[in-house]
N, CA and C of each residue as an Amber inpcrd file, in Angstrom:
protein
   516
  69.9090000-103.1930000 167.1890000  68.5510000-102.8830000 166.7720000
  68.5180000-101.5500000 166.0430000  67.7110000-101.4700000 164.9930000
  67.6800000-100.2890000 164.1470000  66.6470000 -99.2640000 164.5780000
  65.9580000 -99.5170000 165.6430000  64.9410000 -98.5620000 166.0830000
  65.5710000 -97.1950000 166.3020000  64.7570000 -96.1690000 166.0830000
  65.2520000 -94.8050000 166.2370000  65.6840000 -94.5570000 167.6720000
  66.7550000 -93.7980000 167.8250000  67.2000000 -93.3740000 169.1440000
  66.1010000 -92.4720000 169.7050000  65.9310000 -92.4790000 171.0110000
  64.8130000 -91.7840000 171.6580000  64.6220000 -90.3470000 171.1730000
  65.7020000 -89.5960000 170.9800000  65.5580000 -88.1940000 170.5870000
  65.5860000 -87.9820000 169.0770000  65.6500000 -89.0640000 168.2980000
  65.6520000 -88.9500000 166.8460000  64.3400000 -89.4800000 166.2850000
  63.8560000 -88.8440000 165.2360000  62.6130000 -89.3430000 164.6280000
  62.8340000 -90.6890000 163.9450000  61.7730000 -91.4450000 163.8330000
  61.8180000 -92.7290000 163.1470000  61.7190000 -92.4740000 161.6350000
  62.5000000 -93.1990000 160.8410000  62.3910000 -93.0720000 159.3910000
  61.7990000 -94.3530000 158.8120000  61.6410000 -94.3650000 157.4830000
  61.0170000 -95.5180000 156.8400000  61.8440000 -96.7890000 157.0090000
  63.1820000 -96.6530000 157.1310000  64.0240000 -97.8360000 157.3370000
  63.7400000 -98.4570000 158.7040000  63.5590000 -97.6180000 159.7300000
  63.2000000 -98.1340000 161.0520000  61.8790000 -98.8970000 160.9820000
  60.8970000 -98.3170000 160.2860000  59.5860000 -98.9670000 160.1770000
  59.6880000-100.2680000 159.3850000  60.4940000-100.2770000 158.3300000
  60.6820000-101.4940000 157.5310000  61.2950000-102.6070000 158.3890000
  62.3510000-102.2720000 159.1100000  63.0300000-103.2680000 159.9500000
  62.0620000-103.8170000 160.9910000  61.2990000-102.9550000 161.6330000
  60.3400000-103.4090000 162.6460000  59.2920000-104.3300000 162.0320000
  58.8720000-104.0090000 160.8140000  57.8560000-104.7940000 160.1270000
  58.3900000-106.1620000 159.7030000  59.6630000-106.2280000 159.2720000
  60.2170000-107.4550000 158.7240000  60.9760000-108.3130000 159.7240000
  61.3430000-107.7720000 160.8510000  62.1930000-108.4790000 161.8180000
  61.6620000-109.8760000 162.1470000  60.3900000-109.9960000 162.4130000
  59.8300000-111.2730000 162.8510000  59.5340000-112.2430000 161.7080000
  59.7490000-111.8180000 160.4880000  59.5370000-112.7050000 159.3370000
  60.7250000-113.6300000 159.1020000  61.8340000-113.3930000 159.7890000
  63.0650000-114.1210000 159.5240000  63.4600000-114.9900000 160.7230000
  62.5660000-115.8480000 161.1320000  62.8020000-116.7040000 162.2930000
  63.9420000-117.6840000 162.0330000  64.0210000-118.2530000 160.8290000
  65.0350000-119.2590000 160.5190000  66.2710000-118.6910000 159.8180000
  66.3230000-117.3850000 159.6540000  67.4540000-116.7270000 158.9870000
  67.9580000-115.6070000 159.8920000  69.2680000-115.5060000 159.9850000
  69.8370000-114.4180000 160.7890000  69.4240000-113.0800000 160.1810000
  68.8730000-112.2190000 160.9920000  68.4070000-110.9100000 160.5330000
  68.9670000-109.8690000 161.4860000  69.9240000-109.0930000 160.9990000
  70.5480000-108.0630000 161.8160000  69.8720000-106.7380000 161.5110000
  69.1700000-106.1990000 162.4900000  68.4210000-104.9580000 162.3040000
  69.3060000-103.8190000 161.7890000  70.4870000-103.6770000 162.3660000
  71.3680000-102.5850000 161.9600000  71.8440000-102.7390000 160.5220000
  72.2530000-103.9410000 160.1630000  72.7130000-104.1740000 158.7950000
  71.5850000-103.8860000 157.8090000  70.4030000-104.3800000 158.0980000
  69.2540000-104.1460000 157.2200000  68.9700000-102.6460000 157.0860000
  68.9630000-101.9320000 158.1960000  68.6880000-100.4950000 158.1520000
  69.7800000 -99.7400000 157.3900000  71.0280000-100.1240000 157.5870000
  72.1330000 -99.4830000 156.8640000  71.9620000 -99.6990000 155.3680000
  71.6930000-100.9320000 154.9620000  71.5610000-101.2300000 153.5330000
  70.3740000-100.4870000 152.9210000  69.2730000-100.4280000 153.6350000
  68.1040000 -99.7010000 153.1330000  68.4160000 -98.2180000 152.9600000
  69.1010000 -97.6460000 153.9270000  69.4260000 -96.2160000 153.8450000
  70.4240000 -95.9350000 152.7340000  71.4270000 -96.7800000 152.5710000
  72.3790000 -96.6050000 151.4760000  71.6390000 -96.6820000 150.1400000
  70.7690000 -97.6630000 149.9900000  70.0050000 -97.8060000 148.7510000
  69.1490000 -96.5680000 148.4950000  68.5250000 -96.0320000 149.5340000
  67.6840000 -94.8420000 149.4060000  68.5230000 -93.6340000 148.9600000
  69.7090000 -93.4890000 149.5220000  70.6030000 -92.3870000 149.1550000
  71.0740000 -92.5520000 147.7110000  71.4220000 -93.7740000 147.3170000
  71.8470000 -94.0340000 145.9380000  70.7190000 -93.6620000 144.9650000
  69.5040000 -94.0300000 145.3100000  68.3580000 -93.6910000 144.4530000
  68.1850000 -92.1750000 144.3560000  68.3580000 -91.4800000 145.4620000
  68.2560000 -90.0190000 145.4610000  69.2910000 -89.4220000 144.4980000
  70.5520000 -89.8720000 144.6080000  71.6000000 -89.3390000 143.7400000
  71.3680000 -89.7230000 142.2840000  70.8430000 -90.9060000 142.0370000
  70.5430000 -91.3320000 140.6700000  69.4470000 -90.4390000 140.0680000
  68.4060000 -90.1650000 140.8530000  67.3380000 -89.2680000 140.3700000
  67.8690000 -87.8580000 140.1550000  68.6950000 -87.3810000 141.0760000
  69.2740000 -86.0410000 140.9500000  70.1060000 -85.9440000 139.6780000
  70.8740000 -86.9910000 139.3780000  71.6740000 -87.0050000 138.1450000
  70.7620000 -86.9680000 136.9290000  69.7220000 -87.7940000 136.9190000
  68.8130000 -87.8290000 135.7770000  68.1460000 -86.4740000 135.5630000
  67.7210000 -85.8390000 136.6490000  67.0960000 -84.5170000 136.5420000
  68.0910000 -83.4800000 136.0310000  69.3150000 -83.5200000 136.5510000
  70.3460000 -82.5640000 136.1350000  70.6800000 -82.7290000 134.6620000
  70.8180000 -83.9650000 134.2340000  71.1550000 -84.2590000 132.8440000
  70.0380000 -83.7520000 131.9290000  68.7940000 -84.0260000 132.2900000
  67.6570000 -83.5790000 131.4790000  67.5800000 -82.0480000 131.4700000
  67.7630000 -81.4210000 132.6200000  67.7110000 -79.9550000 132.6960000
  68.8300000 -79.3060000 131.8810000  69.9480000 -79.9950000 131.7160000
  71.0670000 -79.4740000 130.9250000  70.8810000 -79.7600000 129.4330000
  69.7810000 -80.4470000 129.0740000  69.5080000 -80.7220000 127.6700000
  70.2280000 -81.9280000 127.1120000  70.6560000 -82.8230000 127.9910000
  71.3820000 -84.0220000 127.5730000  70.5670000 -85.2780000 127.8340000
  70.8850000 -86.3180000 127.0860000  70.4030000 -87.6590000 127.3850000
  71.4260000 -88.3020000 128.3220000  71.0120000 -89.3320000 129.0670000
  71.9360000 -90.0180000 129.9760000  73.2000000 -90.4860000 129.2560000
  73.0330000 -91.1180000 128.0990000  74.1930000 -91.6540000 127.3880000
  75.1050000 -90.5250000 126.9070000  74.5320000 -89.3900000 126.5290000
  75.3520000 -88.2480000 126.1070000  76.1540000 -87.7100000 127.2850000
  75.4890000 -87.5670000 128.4190000  76.1790000 -87.0830000 129.6090000
  77.2980000 -88.0410000 130.0040000  76.9870000 -89.3350000 130.0510000
  77.9940000 -90.3200000 130.4590000  79.2040000 -90.2900000 129.5260000
  78.9580000 -90.1680000 128.2310000  80.0610000 -90.1340000 127.2700000
  80.8820000 -88.8630000 127.4490000  80.1980000 -87.7090000 127.5560000
  80.9290000 -86.4580000 127.7880000  81.7100000 -86.5240000 129.0940000
  81.0930000 -87.0830000 130.1240000  81.7580000 -87.1750000 131.4270000
  83.0510000 -87.9850000 131.3230000  82.9600000 -89.1460000 130.6980000
  84.1580000 -89.9840000 130.5510000  85.1990000 -89.3240000 129.6560000
  84.7500000 -88.5500000 128.6940000  85.6790000 -87.8500000 127.8130000
  86.3810000 -86.7130000 128.5550000  85.6570000 -85.9970000 129.3680000
  86.1920000 -84.7940000 130.0040000  87.0430000 -85.0900000 131.2350000
  86.7360000 -86.1310000 131.9840000  87.4700000 -86.3830000 133.2380000
  88.6650000 -87.3350000 133.0610000  89.1130000 -87.5110000 131.8670000
  90.2490000 -88.3930000 131.5710000  91.5770000 -87.7530000 131.9700000
  92.6300000 -88.5590000 131.9200000  93.9860000 -88.0300000 132.0890000
  94.3300000 -87.0640000 130.9540000  93.6630000 -87.2400000 129.8290000
  93.8130000 -86.3260000 128.6880000  92.4730000 -85.6040000 128.5410000
  92.1970000 -84.6270000 129.3980000  90.8590000 -84.0170000 129.4730000
  90.3070000 -83.5760000 128.1260000  89.1190000 -84.1030000 127.8170000
  88.4290000 -83.6950000 126.6100000  88.9010000 -84.3650000 125.3350000
  89.8430000 -85.3060000 125.4370000  90.3520000 -85.9930000 124.2390000
  90.5150000 -87.4820000 124.5190000  90.1160000 -88.2870000 123.5460000
  90.2920000 -89.7360000 123.6680000  90.0350000 -90.3820000 122.3240000
  90.4770000 -91.6090000 122.2000000  90.1190000 -92.3790000 121.0040000
  88.7330000 -92.9780000 121.2470000  87.9850000 -93.2260000 120.1740000
  86.6740000 -93.8560000 120.3390000  86.7640000 -95.2060000 121.0610000
  87.8130000 -95.9850000 120.7670000  87.9290000 -97.3120000 121.4040000
  88.2210000 -97.1730000 122.9020000  89.0220000 -96.1820000 123.2910000
  89.2620000 -95.9610000 124.7260000  87.9720000 -95.5860000 125.4430000
  87.1740000 -94.7350000 124.8180000  85.8900000 -94.3560000 125.4230000
  84.9650000 -95.5640000 125.5290000  84.9470000 -96.3880000 124.4870000
  84.0950000 -97.5810000 124.5030000  84.4750000 -98.4900000 125.6650000
  85.7790000 -98.6720000 125.8810000  86.2390000 -99.5010000 127.0030000
  85.8110000 -98.8620000 128.3290000  86.0280000 -97.5530000 128.4780000
  85.6610000 -96.8580000 129.7160000  84.1810000 -97.0060000 130.0220000
  83.3610000 -96.9470000 128.9840000  81.9100000 -96.9940000 129.1680000
  81.3490000 -98.4130000 129.1490000  82.1880000 -99.3870000 128.7980000
  81.7290000-100.7780000 128.7640000  80.7360000-101.0480000 127.6480000
  80.9370000-100.3900000 126.5060000  80.0470000-100.6190000 125.3710000
  80.8740000-101.0520000 124.1610000  80.1850000-101.5390000 123.1380000
  80.8770000-101.9920000 121.9280000  81.3630000-100.7920000 121.1210000
  82.2990000-101.0510000 120.2170000  82.7670000 -99.9920000 119.3180000
  81.6320000 -99.4710000 118.4520000  80.7440000-100.3700000 118.0220000
  79.5910000 -99.9430000 117.2120000  78.6720000 -99.0350000 118.0340000
  78.4390000 -99.4080000 119.2910000  77.6240000 -98.5660000 120.1710000
  78.2740000 -97.2120000 120.3920000  79.5950000 -97.2090000 120.5060000
  80.3290000 -95.9550000 120.6950000  80.1760000 -95.0820000 119.4630000
  80.2440000 -95.6720000 118.2830000  80.0870000 -94.9050000 117.0370000
  78.7390000 -94.1970000 117.0110000  77.7070000 -94.9070000 117.4020000
  76.3670000 -94.3030000 117.4340000  76.3000000 -93.1330000 118.4060000
  76.8890000 -93.3020000 119.5740000  76.9040000 -92.2070000 120.5510000
  77.6710000 -91.0070000 120.0190000  78.8240000 -91.2730000 119.4210000
  79.6390000 -90.1760000 118.9090000  78.9380000 -89.4530000 117.7620000
  78.2270000 -90.1990000 116.9230000  77.4610000 -89.5640000 115.8420000
  76.4560000 -88.5720000 116.4200000  75.7390000 -88.9980000 117.4520000
  74.7380000 -88.1430000 118.0980000  75.3820000 -86.9100000 118.7370000
  76.4760000 -87.1190000 119.4480000  77.1680000 -86.0060000 120.1010000
  77.7470000 -85.0310000 119.0840000  78.2250000 -85.5650000 117.9680000
  78.7970000 -84.7070000 116.9280000  77.6990000 -83.8720000 116.2640000
  76.5460000 -84.4870000 115.9960000  75.4150000 -83.7470000 115.4130000
  74.9630000 -82.6180000 116.3340000  75.0160000 -82.8670000 117.6520000
  74.6120000 -81.8480000 118.6230000  75.6710000 -80.7580000 118.7860000
  76.8660000 -80.9910000 118.2560000  77.9380000 -80.0090000 118.3650000
  78.7290000 -80.1010000 119.6630000  78.6060000 -81.2330000 120.3780000
  79.2590000 -81.3780000 121.6750000  80.6330000 -82.0430000 121.5860000
  80.8890000 -82.7130000 120.4680000  82.2260000 -83.2910000 120.2330000
  82.5860000 -83.0760000 118.7800000  83.8750000 -83.2510000 118.4750000
  84.3270000 -83.2940000 117.0870000  85.3000000 -84.4570000 116.9680000
  85.3460000 -85.0300000 115.7910000  86.3150000 -86.0820000 115.5110000
  87.4180000 -85.4750000 114.6600000  88.6360000 -85.7960000 115.0250000
  89.7920000 -85.2970000 114.2860000  90.7590000 -86.4420000 114.0390000
  91.5200000 -86.3020000 112.9970000  92.5740000 -87.2650000 112.7220000
  93.6560000 -87.0920000 113.7810000  94.1450000 -88.1890000 114.2980000
  95.2000000 -88.1550000 115.3140000  96.4470000 -87.4700000 114.7630000
  97.0600000 -86.6590000 115.6010000  98.2870000 -85.9700000 115.1940000
  99.4700000 -86.9360000 115.0850000  99.4160000 -88.0360000 115.8160000
 100.5450000 -88.9720000 115.8230000 100.3750000 -90.1300000 114.8480000
  99.1280000 -90.4370000 114.4620000  98.8750000 -91.5500000 113.5430000
  97.6650000 -91.1820000 112.6870000  97.8910000 -90.8450000 111.4420000
  96.8280000 -90.3600000 110.5520000  95.7260000 -91.4000000 110.3210000
  95.9820000 -92.6630000 110.6820000  94.9610000 -93.7010000 110.5190000
  93.9650000 -93.7120000 111.6750000  94.2910000 -93.0090000 112.7350000
  93.4500000 -93.0120000 113.9440000  92.6430000 -91.7190000 114.0600000
  91.5510000 -91.8520000 114.7860000  90.6670000 -90.7100000 115.0400000
  90.7200000 -90.3760000 116.5210000  90.7190000 -89.1100000 116.8290000
  90.6190000 -88.6170000 118.2100000  89.2700000 -87.9350000 118.3610000
  88.6630000 -88.1120000 119.4990000  87.4200000 -87.4230000 119.8270000
  87.7900000 -86.2840000 120.7660000  87.2400000 -85.1050000 120.4950000
  87.4830000 -83.9450000 121.3470000  86.1620000 -83.3350000 121.7610000
  86.0560000 -82.9370000 123.0050000  84.8810000 -82.2060000 123.4660000
  84.9870000 -80.7790000 122.9450000  83.8770000 -80.2560000 122.4440000
  83.8450000 -78.8620000 122.0150000  83.5330000 -77.9750000 123.2250000
  83.6850000 -76.6770000 123.0600000  83.3220000 -75.7530000 124.1430000
  81.8640000 -75.9340000 124.5310000  81.0030000 -76.1500000 123.5390000
  79.5800000 -76.3620000 123.8150000  79.3560000 -77.6610000 124.5980000
  80.1130000 -78.6830000 124.2590000  80.0010000 -79.9530000 124.9770000
  80.4560000 -79.8250000 126.4090000  81.5600000 -79.1350000 126.6050000
  82.0550000 -78.9180000 127.9730000  81.0380000 -78.1090000 128.7660000
  80.4590000 -77.0940000 128.1380000  79.4680000 -76.2530000 128.8320000
  78.2220000 -77.0590000 129.2130000  77.7350000 -77.9150000 128.3060000
  76.5710000 -78.7610000 128.6160000  76.8850000 -79.6910000 129.7860000
  78.0770000 -80.2790000 129.7500000  78.5020000 -81.1650000 130.8440000
  78.6010000 -80.3900000 132.1510000  79.1870000 -79.1860000 132.1070000
  79.3150000 -78.3640000 133.3180000  77.9530000 -77.9700000 133.8930000
  76.9890000 -77.6760000 133.0260000  75.6350000 -77.3570000 133.5100000
  75.0750000 -78.5440000 134.2860000  75.1840000 -79.7280000 133.7010000
  74.6750000 -80.9280000 134.3670000  75.4180000 -81.1740000 135.6780000
  76.7380000 -81.0110000 135.6570000  77.5290000 -81.2190000 136.8780000
  77.1510000 -80.2200000 137.9620000  76.9040000 -78.9710000 137.5700000
  76.5060000 -77.9540000 138.5430000  75.1790000 -78.2870000 139.2030000
  74.2170000 -78.7000000 138.3980000  72.9030000 -79.0700000 138.9340000
  73.0120000 -80.3060000 139.8250000  73.7870000 -81.2530000 139.3640000
  74.0060000 -82.4820000 140.1350000  74.7110000 -82.1570000 141.4490000
  75.7100000 -81.2940000 141.3990000  76.4450000 -80.9030000 142.5930000
  75.5680000 -80.2100000 143.6190000  74.6200000 -79.3940000 143.1390000
  73.7120000 -78.7260000 144.0890000  72.8800000 -79.7500000 144.8580000
  72.4060000 -80.7730000 144.1560000  71.6120000 -81.8130000 144.8240000
  72.4620000 -82.5710000 145.8420000  73.7140000 -82.8320000 145.4850000
  74.6210000 -83.5220000 146.4070000  74.8940000 -82.6500000 147.6350000
  75.1950000 -81.3700000 147.3920000  75.4700000 -80.4450000 148.4950000
  74.2650000 -80.2930000 149.4160000  73.0830000 -80.2840000 148.8060000
  71.8570000 -80.1290000 149.5880000  71.6890000 -81.2710000 150.5870000
  71.9250000 -82.4800000 150.1530000  71.7640000 -83.6170000 151.0590000
  72.9230000 -83.7010000 152.0470000  74.1370000 -83.6550000 151.5620000
  75.3050000 -83.7890000 152.4340000  75.4060000 -82.5960000 153.3840000
  74.8210000 -81.4730000 153.0050000  74.8050000 -80.2870000 153.8580000
  74.0830000 -80.4910000 155.1850000  73.3160000 -81.5600000 155.2930000
  72.6520000 -81.8900000 156.5630000  73.6560000 -82.3080000 157.6320000
  74.8560000 -82.6660000 157.2020000  75.8780000 -83.1580000 158.1300000
  76.8360000 -82.0330000 158.5150000  77.3140000 -82.0820000 159.7400000
  78.3510000 -81.1420000 160.1790000  79.6690000 -81.5360000 159.5060000
  80.6480000 -80.6730000 159.6020000  81.9690000 -80.9760000 159.0300000
  82.5340000 -82.2540000 159.6450000  82.4070000 -82.4170000 160.9560000
  82.9060000 -83.6220000 161.6210000  82.1540000 -84.8650000 161.1510000
  80.8410000 -84.7390000 160.9780000  80.0500000 -85.8760000 160.5180000
  80.4320000 -86.2570000 159.0810000  80.6500000 -85.2680000 158.2250000
  81.0790000 -85.5600000 156.8480000  82.4230000 -86.2840000 156.8470000
  83.3450000 -85.8140000 157.6970000  84.6560000 -86.4530000 157.7820000
  84.5130000 -87.9040000 158.2340000  83.6820000 -88.1190000 159.2400000
  83.4810000 -89.4840000 159.7520000  82.7890000 -90.3620000 158.7100000
  81.7770000 -89.8270000 158.0400000  81.0950000 -90.6010000 157.0010000
  82.0640000 -90.9570000 155.8730000  82.8700000 -90.0010000 155.4460000
  83.8580000 -90.2680000 154.3940000  84.8230000 -91.3640000 154.8310000
  85.2540000 -91.3150000 156.0850000  86.1760000 -92.3290000 156.6040000
  85.5250000 -93.7110000 156.5970000  84.2840000 -93.7950000 157.0620000
  83.5920000 -95.0810000 157.1270000  83.3200000 -95.6380000 155.7250000
  82.8920000 -94.7820000 154.8180000  82.6340000 -95.2490000 153.4540000
  83.9150000 -95.7040000 152.7700000  85.0100000 -94.9870000 153.0240000
  86.2920000 -95.4000000 152.4550000  86.6900000 -96.7740000 152.9840000
  86.4440000 -97.0120000 154.2550000  86.7650000 -98.3120000 154.8390000
  86.0000000 -99.4190000 154.0990000  84.7390000 -99.1660000 153.7740000
  83.9490000-100.1600000 153.0510000  84.4290000-100.3160000 151.6150000
  84.7430000 -99.1980000 150.9350000  85.1800000 -99.3320000 149.5430000
  86.5570000 -99.9840000 149.4460000  87.4250000 -99.7360000 150.4300000
  88.7110000-100.4320000 150.4190000  88.4920000-101.9340000 150.5540000
  87.5110000-102.3270000 151.3400000  87.1980000-103.7590000 151.4940000
  86.7320000-104.3300000 150.1520000  85.9210000-103.5600000 149.4150000
  85.4630000-104.0130000 148.1000000  86.6090000-104.1580000 147.1140000
  87.6300000-103.3320000 147.2550000  88.7540000-103.3350000 146.3200000
  89.7620000-104.4550000 146.6060000  89.6190000-105.1320000 147.7260000
  90.5600000-106.2130000 148.0540000  90.4420000-107.3510000 147.0700000
């Protein structure tokens, strides 16, 4: 049962489960599973909003941030071919061209001829692009730290262990 433990306050997930429990007479309804899923969804929404706010506060659009992020966190930090970025981001080459045009106009990336093949283009993050990305990451990190900071070191370790167990199951 997902009801709050006697010494813990009730949250909206507890109230939702209590409200919906009796609606599922002919379907198995596990209070704990429902409450876990609701809380995970709520946390995901919080982090998604925090990212959007951080990106906007850093002066970036979501697509600009995502492109810079994929460019900067690569095995070749800050450098990639447009087609590699398109694959990483799951967009078409034409869509990637449009994003790169916008980023280049803003001064956050530059396109250069590949040193190994003059027919190819390499995309590089500029210092300004890295700085814009770092601003967004810093703001985003503060929001993450603020929420996760509610947990003790032992609780964070246990949560990380449990989440890893679930993600390993997804990767099977």
